C-alpha positions as CSV (number, residue, x, y, z in Angstrom):
1,M,93.4,-126.9,-249.8
2,P,90.1,-125.0,-250.5
3,P,87.9,-127.6,-248.8
4,F,90.1,-127.5,-245.7
5,R,89.8,-123.7,-245.7
6,L,86.0,-123.8,-245.8
7,S,85.6,-126.3,-243.0
8,P,86.0,-123.8,-240.1
9,L,83.5,-121.5,-241.8
10,L,81.0,-124.3,-242.2
11,L,81.4,-125.3,-238.6
12,L,80.8,-121.7,-237.4
13,L,77.6,-121.5,-239.5
14,W,76.4,-124.8,-238.2
15,V,76.9,-123.7,-234.6
16,Q,75.1,-120.4,-235.2
17,S,72.2,-122.2,-236.8
18,L,71.8,-124.3,-233.7
19,F,71.8,-121.3,-231.5
20,L,69.2,-119.6,-233.7
21,V,66.9,-122.6,-233.6
22,R,67.2,-122.9,-229.8
23,A,66.7,-119.2,-229.4
24,A,63.6,-119.4,-231.5
25,S,61.7,-121.2,-228.7
26,V,59.3,-119.1,-226.7
27,G,57.8,-119.9,-223.3
28,D,56.4,-118.8,-220.1
29,S,56.2,-120.1,-216.5
30,G,54.5,-119.5,-213.2
31,C,53.1,-120.9,-210.0
32,N,49.9,-120.7,-208.1
33,L,49.1,-122.2,-204.7
34,F,48.6,-125.7,-206.2
35,F,51.1,-126.3,-208.9
36,C,53.8,-124.8,-211.1
37,L,53.6,-124.8,-214.9
38,N,56.2,-124.2,-217.6
39,I,55.2,-124.1,-221.2
40,T,57.6,-123.9,-224.2
41,I,56.7,-123.7,-227.9
42,T,59.3,-125.0,-230.3
43,H,58.3,-125.1,-233.9
44,D,54.9,-126.8,-233.8
45,V,55.2,-128.6,-230.5
46,M,54.1,-127.4,-227.1
47,T,56.0,-128.8,-224.1
48,F,54.3,-128.7,-220.7
49,E,56.0,-129.3,-217.4
50,V,53.7,-129.6,-214.4
51,T,54.9,-129.7,-210.8
52,P,52.4,-130.2,-208.0
53,V,52.9,-128.1,-204.9
54,F,49.7,-128.4,-202.8
55,E,49.5,-131.5,-200.6
56,P,48.0,-134.0,-201.1
57,F,48.2,-134.3,-204.8
58,G,45.5,-136.4,-206.5
59,W,45.4,-135.3,-210.1
60,V,45.8,-132.2,-212.2
61,G,44.0,-131.5,-215.4
62,L,44.8,-129.0,-218.2
63,G,42.1,-128.2,-220.7
64,F,42.8,-126.5,-224.1
65,G,39.7,-124.3,-224.1
66,R,37.8,-121.5,-222.3
67,Q,35.3,-123.7,-220.4
68,M,34.9,-127.3,-219.3
69,K,32.2,-128.2,-221.8
70,G,33.5,-129.1,-225.2
71,T,37.2,-129.0,-224.2
72,H,40.0,-131.5,-224.8
73,M,42.0,-132.2,-221.7
74,V,45.1,-133.9,-220.4
75,V,44.9,-135.3,-216.9
76,L,48.1,-136.3,-215.0
77,W,48.6,-138.1,-211.8
78,E,51.3,-140.1,-210.0
79,N,50.9,-143.6,-208.7
80,E,52.1,-144.9,-205.4
81,D,55.2,-146.5,-207.1
82,S,56.1,-143.0,-208.5
83,S,55.1,-144.0,-212.0
84,K,53.2,-141.3,-214.0
85,I,49.8,-141.6,-215.8
86,L,48.6,-139.4,-218.7
87,S,45.0,-139.6,-219.6
88,Q,43.3,-137.6,-222.4
89,R,39.7,-136.7,-221.7
90,Y,36.9,-134.6,-223.2
91,G,34.6,-132.4,-221.1
92,V,30.9,-132.8,-221.7
93,G,29.7,-130.5,-219.0
94,H,30.1,-130.1,-215.2
95,V,30.5,-133.8,-214.8
96,E,33.5,-136.2,-214.9
97,P,35.2,-135.7,-218.3
98,V,35.0,-138.9,-220.5
99,L,38.0,-140.8,-221.8
100,E,39.0,-139.8,-225.3
101,P,40.4,-142.8,-227.2
102,S,41.2,-140.9,-230.4
103,P,42.0,-137.2,-229.5
104,P,42.6,-134.8,-232.4
105,R,46.1,-134.1,-230.9
106,I,47.9,-136.8,-229.1
107,A,49.9,-135.9,-225.9
108,T,53.1,-137.8,-225.2
109,M,55.0,-138.0,-221.9
110,V,58.7,-137.1,-222.2
111,S,61.5,-136.8,-219.7
112,P,61.9,-133.4,-217.9
113,T,64.8,-131.2,-218.8
114,V,67.5,-130.2,-216.4
115,G,67.7,-126.7,-214.9
116,I,65.7,-124.4,-212.6
117,G,63.2,-121.9,-213.7
118,E,63.5,-118.5,-212.0
119,S,59.8,-118.4,-211.0
120,L,60.1,-121.9,-209.4
121,A,63.4,-121.7,-207.6
122,H,61.9,-120.7,-204.3
123,T,58.8,-122.9,-204.3
124,H,58.7,-125.9,-202.0
125,T,57.3,-129.2,-203.2
126,N,57.5,-132.9,-202.3
127,Y,56.4,-134.0,-205.8
128,S,58.3,-134.6,-209.0
129,T,57.7,-132.9,-212.3
130,T,55.6,-134.5,-215.1
131,T,56.4,-133.4,-218.7
132,F,54.4,-134.0,-221.9
133,Q,54.4,-132.7,-225.4
134,I,51.4,-132.0,-227.7
135,P,51.2,-130.5,-231.2
136,V,50.3,-126.8,-231.4
137,N,46.7,-126.1,-232.3
138,K,47.3,-123.8,-235.3
139,T,43.7,-122.7,-235.4
140,D,43.8,-121.3,-231.8
141,P,45.0,-117.7,-231.8
142,R,45.7,-117.9,-228.0
143,P,47.2,-121.3,-227.2
144,G,48.4,-120.1,-223.8
145,Q,44.9,-119.6,-222.4
146,I,43.9,-122.9,-220.8
147,I,41.7,-124.1,-218.0
148,W,43.0,-126.2,-215.1
149,A,41.6,-128.3,-212.2
150,Y,43.3,-129.8,-209.2
151,S,42.1,-132.7,-207.0
152,L,43.3,-134.2,-203.7
153,R,42.2,-137.8,-204.5
154,R,44.5,-140.0,-206.5
155,P,42.8,-142.2,-209.1
156,E,43.5,-145.8,-209.7
157,P,46.7,-146.6,-211.8
158,E,44.9,-146.8,-215.1
159,P,44.3,-144.0,-217.7
160,S,40.6,-144.9,-217.8
161,S,40.2,-144.7,-214.0
162,D,37.3,-142.7,-212.6
163,L,38.2,-139.2,-211.5
164,T,37.0,-137.7,-208.2
165,G,35.6,-134.2,-208.2
166,H,38.2,-131.4,-208.4
167,Y,39.1,-129.5,-205.3
168,V,39.6,-126.2,-207.1
169,A,39.8,-125.0,-210.7
170,G,40.8,-121.9,-212.6
171,T,42.4,-120.5,-215.8
172,V,45.9,-119.9,-217.0
173,N,46.9,-117.2,-219.5
174,M,50.5,-117.7,-220.7
175,R,51.6,-114.9,-223.0
176,F,54.7,-116.6,-224.4
177,Q,56.6,-113.3,-224.5
178,K,59.8,-114.8,-223.2
179,T,62.4,-116.1,-225.6
180,V,64.2,-119.0,-224.1
181,P,67.3,-120.9,-225.3
182,D,65.9,-124.0,-223.7
183,F,63.0,-125.1,-221.5
184,P,63.3,-123.4,-218.1
185,G,63.6,-126.8,-216.3
186,V,62.3,-128.7,-213.5
187,L,61.4,-127.6,-210.0
188,T,63.9,-128.4,-207.2
189,E,64.0,-127.4,-203.6
190,T,66.6,-124.9,-202.4
191,E,67.9,-123.9,-199.0
192,E,65.4,-121.0,-198.9
193,S,62.4,-123.2,-199.5
194,Y,60.5,-123.6,-196.2
195,E,57.0,-123.4,-194.8
196,P,56.8,-121.0,-191.9
197,L,53.4,-122.3,-190.7
198,P,51.7,-125.7,-190.8
199,R,49.6,-126.0,-193.9
200,H,46.3,-126.7,-192.2
201,Q,46.7,-124.5,-189.1
202,K,43.8,-122.2,-189.9
203,L,41.5,-125.2,-190.4
204,I,42.6,-126.8,-187.2
205,W,41.9,-123.7,-185.1
206,H,38.7,-123.1,-187.0
207,G,37.4,-126.5,-185.8
208,I,38.8,-126.1,-182.2
209,L,37.4,-122.6,-181.6
210,L,34.0,-123.3,-183.0
211,S,33.7,-126.7,-181.3
212,V,34.6,-125.1,-177.9
213,G,32.4,-122.1,-178.5
214,F,29.2,-123.8,-179.6
215,L,29.5,-127.1,-177.7
216,V,31.1,-126.0,-174.4
217,V,30.7,-122.3,-173.8
218,L,27.1,-121.8,-175.1
219,P,25.7,-125.0,-173.3
220,T,27.3,-123.8,-170.1
221,G,25.5,-120.5,-170.4
222,S,22.2,-122.3,-171.0
223,L,22.7,-124.6,-168.0
224,V,23.5,-121.6,-165.8
225,A,20.1,-120.1,-166.9
226,R,18.3,-123.3,-166.4
227,W,19.7,-124.2,-163.0
228,G,20.8,-120.9,-161.5
229,R,17.6,-119.0,-161.7
230,T,16.1,-120.8,-158.8
231,F,19.2,-120.5,-156.5
232,T,20.7,-117.1,-156.9
233,P,19.7,-113.6,-158.1
234,R,23.0,-113.3,-160.0
235,W,22.3,-116.0,-162.5
236,F,21.5,-113.6,-165.3
237,K,24.9,-111.8,-165.0
238,A,26.7,-115.1,-165.3
239,H,24.4,-116.1,-168.2
240,R,25.2,-112.9,-170.1
241,L,28.9,-113.1,-169.4
242,I,29.2,-116.6,-170.7
243,N,27.0,-116.4,-173.8
244,F,28.2,-112.9,-174.8
245,G,31.5,-112.1,-173.2
246,I,33.2,-115.5,-173.7
247,A,31.2,-117.3,-176.4
248,L,31.1,-114.4,-178.9
249,P,34.8,-113.8,-179.3
250,T,35.5,-117.5,-179.4
251,I,32.9,-118.2,-182.1
252,A,33.7,-115.1,-184.1
253,A,37.4,-116.0,-184.2
254,G,36.7,-119.5,-185.3
255,F,34.2,-118.4,-187.9
256,I,36.5,-115.9,-189.5
257,L,39.3,-118.6,-189.9
258,G,37.0,-120.7,-192.1
259,P,36.7,-118.2,-195.0
260,L,40.4,-117.3,-194.6
261,A,41.4,-121.0,-194.9
262,V,39.3,-121.3,-198.1
263,L,40.8,-118.0,-199.4
264,D,44.4,-119.2,-198.8
265,R,43.7,-122.3,-200.9
266,Q,42.0,-120.3,-203.7
267,A,39.0,-122.6,-203.3
268,T,35.3,-121.7,-203.8
269,H,33.2,-120.3,-200.9
270,F,29.8,-121.7,-200.1
271,A,30.8,-124.8,-202.1
272,D,29.0,-127.4,-199.9
273,A,26.4,-127.9,-197.2
274,H,29.0,-127.6,-194.4
275,Q,30.0,-124.1,-195.4
276,I,26.5,-122.9,-196.0
277,C,25.1,-124.3,-192.8
278,G,28.0,-122.8,-190.9
279,V,27.1,-119.3,-192.1
280,L,23.5,-119.9,-191.2
281,L,24.3,-121.2,-187.7
282,F,26.5,-118.2,-187.0
283,A,23.8,-115.8,-188.2
284,V,21.2,-117.5,-186.0
285,Y,23.6,-117.2,-183.0
286,I,24.0,-113.5,-183.6
287,G,20.2,-113.2,-183.8
288,Q,19.9,-115.0,-180.5
289,L,22.1,-112.4,-178.9
290,F,19.9,-109.6,-180.1
291,M,16.8,-111.4,-178.9
292,G,18.3,-111.9,-175.5
293,R,19.0,-108.2,-175.3
294,Y,15.5,-107.3,-176.4
295,I,13.9,-109.6,-173.8
296,H,16.1,-108.1,-171.0
297,A,15.2,-104.6,-172.0
298,R,11.5,-105.3,-171.7
299,R,11.6,-107.0,-168.3
300,D,10.2,-103.9,-166.6
301,V,7.2,-103.4,-168.8
302,E,4.0,-103.2,-166.7
303,G,1.6,-106.1,-167.1
304,R,4.2,-108.2,-168.9
305,S,3.6,-111.9,-168.8
306,P,6.2,-114.0,-166.9
307,H,6.7,-116.1,-170.0
308,P,5.9,-114.1,-173.2
309,P,6.4,-115.8,-176.6
310,A,9.8,-114.1,-177.1
311,N,11.1,-115.8,-173.9
312,I,9.9,-119.2,-175.1
313,L,11.4,-118.7,-178.6
314,H,14.7,-117.6,-177.0
315,A,14.9,-120.9,-175.1
316,V,13.9,-123.0,-178.1
317,L,16.3,-121.2,-180.4
318,G,19.1,-121.7,-177.9
319,I,18.5,-125.5,-177.8
320,S,18.3,-125.5,-181.6
321,I,21.7,-123.8,-182.0
322,V,23.4,-126.3,-179.8
323,V,21.8,-129.2,-181.7
324,G,22.8,-127.7,-185.0
325,A,26.3,-127.3,-183.7
326,F,26.6,-131.0,-182.9
327,L,25.6,-131.8,-186.5
328,Q,27.9,-129.2,-187.9
329,V,30.9,-130.4,-186.0
330,R,30.2,-134.0,-187.1
331,S,30.0,-132.7,-190.7
332,G,33.4,-131.0,-190.1
333,F,35.0,-134.3,-189.2
334,G,34.1,-135.5,-192.7
335,E,35.2,-132.3,-194.4
336,W,38.6,-132.6,-192.8
337,S,39.6,-135.7,-194.6
338,M,37.7,-134.9,-197.8
339,K,39.1,-131.4,-198.3
340,T,42.7,-131.9,-197.0
341,G,43.3,-135.5,-197.9
342,Q,44.6,-136.1,-194.4
343,P,43.7,-139.2,-192.4
344,D,40.3,-139.1,-190.7
345,V,39.9,-137.3,-187.4
346,S,41.1,-139.4,-184.5
347,R,38.6,-141.9,-183.1
348,W,38.6,-140.3,-179.6
349,C,37.2,-137.1,-181.1
350,H,34.2,-139.0,-182.4
351,D,33.8,-140.8,-179.1
352,L,34.0,-137.5,-177.1
353,L,31.4,-135.9,-179.3
354,A,29.0,-138.8,-178.9
355,A,29.5,-138.9,-175.1
356,W,28.9,-135.2,-174.8
357,S,25.8,-135.4,-177.0
358,L,24.3,-137.7,-174.3
359,I,25.6,-136.0,-171.2
360,L,24.5,-132.5,-172.2
361,P,20.7,-133.3,-172.6
362,I,20.7,-135.2,-169.3
363,L,22.1,-132.1,-167.6
364,Y,19.5,-129.8,-169.2
365,L,16.6,-132.2,-168.6
366,G,17.7,-132.4,-164.9
367,G,17.2,-128.6,-164.7
368,L,13.7,-128.9,-166.0
369,A,12.9,-130.7,-162.7
370,L,13.1,-127.3,-161.1
371,L,10.3,-125.8,-163.2
372,K,7.8,-126.2,-160.5
373,R,10.0,-124.4,-158.0
374,Q,10.6,-121.7,-160.6
375,F,6.9,-121.1,-161.2
376,V,6.2,-120.9,-157.5
377,Q,9.0,-118.3,-157.1
378,E,7.7,-116.3,-160.0
379,Q,4.3,-116.1,-158.4
380,Q,5.8,-114.9,-155.2
381,Q,8.0,-112.5,-157.0
382,G,4.9,-110.9,-158.6
383,R,3.6,-110.0,-155.1
384,T,6.9,-109.0,-153.6
385,Y,8.5,-107.0,-156.4
386,D,12.0,-105.5,-155.7
387,D,12.8,-102.5,-157.7
388,S,16.5,-102.6,-156.9
389,P,19.0,-103.3,-159.8
390,E,19.6,-106.9,-158.5
391,G,16.0,-107.4,-157.6
392,K,14.9,-106.9,-161.3
393,N,16.5,-110.3,-162.0
394,Y,15.8,-111.8,-158.7
395,I,13.3,-114.6,-158.1
396,A,12.2,-114.6,-154.5
397,L,12.7,-117.9,-152.6
398,A,9.9,-117.0,-150.1
399,A,7.1,-114.4,-149.8
400,A,7.8,-111.5,-147.6
401,P,5.1,-110.7,-145.0
402,S,2.9,-107.7,-145.7
403,P,3.3,-104.7,-143.4
404,M,-0.5,-104.3,-143.4
405,M,-0.9,-107.3,-141.2
406,F,0.5,-105.4,-138.2
407,E,-2.1,-102.6,-138.7
408,S,-5.1,-104.8,-138.8
409,E,-6.4,-103.6,-135.4
410,H,-6.7,-100.1,-136.7
411,E,-7.8,-100.8,-140.2
412,P,-9.8,-104.0,-140.3
413,H,-10.9,-103.5,-143.9
414,M,-7.3,-103.3,-145.1
415,A,-6.5,-106.4,-143.0
416,A,-9.0,-108.5,-145.1
417,Y,-7.5,-107.1,-148.3
418,S,-4.0,-107.7,-147.0
419,E,-4.7,-111.4,-146.2
420,L,-6.2,-111.9,-149.7
421,E,-3.2,-110.3,-151.4
422,S,-0.4,-111.9,-149.5
423,G,-1.8,-115.3,-148.8
424,V,-0.2,-115.2,-145.3
425,P,-2.7,-115.6,-142.4
426,L,-3.0,-112.6,-140.1
427,L,-1.8,-112.7,-136.5
428,H,-5.3,-111.9,-135.4
429,R,-8.4,-110.3,-136.8
430,V,-10.7,-107.9,-135.1
431,A,-14.3,-108.8,-135.3
432,V,-16.4,-106.5,-137.4
């Protein structure tokens, strides 16, 4: 009977040994805006579970190093048929990492385990989890510090396919201070997983507000100045209200939404020509407002030319801002699909932009036909200056008769001067 008596004890020791082996695993997990990552180290094997979160998902790369150059990487993506691709690459600089046919450590895809990690339970995703295992680098004292990159463009369904540039990149520092009986598990959607706002709402309103502000409101203010100055003394008030009171809040709100959208996605600021030119265009517009205020403040300076260089620069700069805005909006159409992975902007938006780019110059050039009328009125205004608040911005439509003409009988020498000054023939002239 001794063997029979020892069997329960052996069974108990065997169960305890299994528990100790399982409890010996250490791991860590976490999520950022783009993907969730679980890492577990069991014996000499590291298990990675990667779950994309940000849409659209192109590829995600994990590099076992501190910088891109000289780092071995594992790049993962999902094909249209839901099959998974694992490609091991090597970073040679800030260019596409090259395919590594014989890596020092070979990564192998495995099936995800079952369960839900606490850090992932309330994260929404439409993508499945990809799991791979790779031997631990025993010479690396900090195996949890890795670099990562995330792209919105899916490669072709081959491990050697070309990779498009990443959308965002960063570092992960897993401390492996958690003892886990098993791998935390895959990411699943729960009842509390929801998105309170559309993912690209800030970008949409960024484009709408800036397009309206730069291509509708500002050109309207320019047309009011071009056409209105020869028909009403109140043109300047309307010009100032449109370009400052309406355009500034609209443009400023749209401009602020741009950096906020980049910040929400943890992307890089000033990363391309569209972002840099957008900042420059906004700065030039603010400078244009200050220039307009300066010109208006000097309108009463004695001996001031009707068209000083500042006025001409103000007009040219205004036209340049609108032209630059057309180019910037056109660039934004391309940025939308490239940065979000969404379908291209609707065709009617392109057609509307093209039509408006033709209509607006015609309207402005039509106002230039009134230049002769404007110059005549400015000459007359110089002889019949009105010091009233409205008259400072008023261009007379006709010259007022000089009161001296009615006193020519008493002061003939003043009558001659009066005729020369006003250009209006006297009623009669007393012979000298």
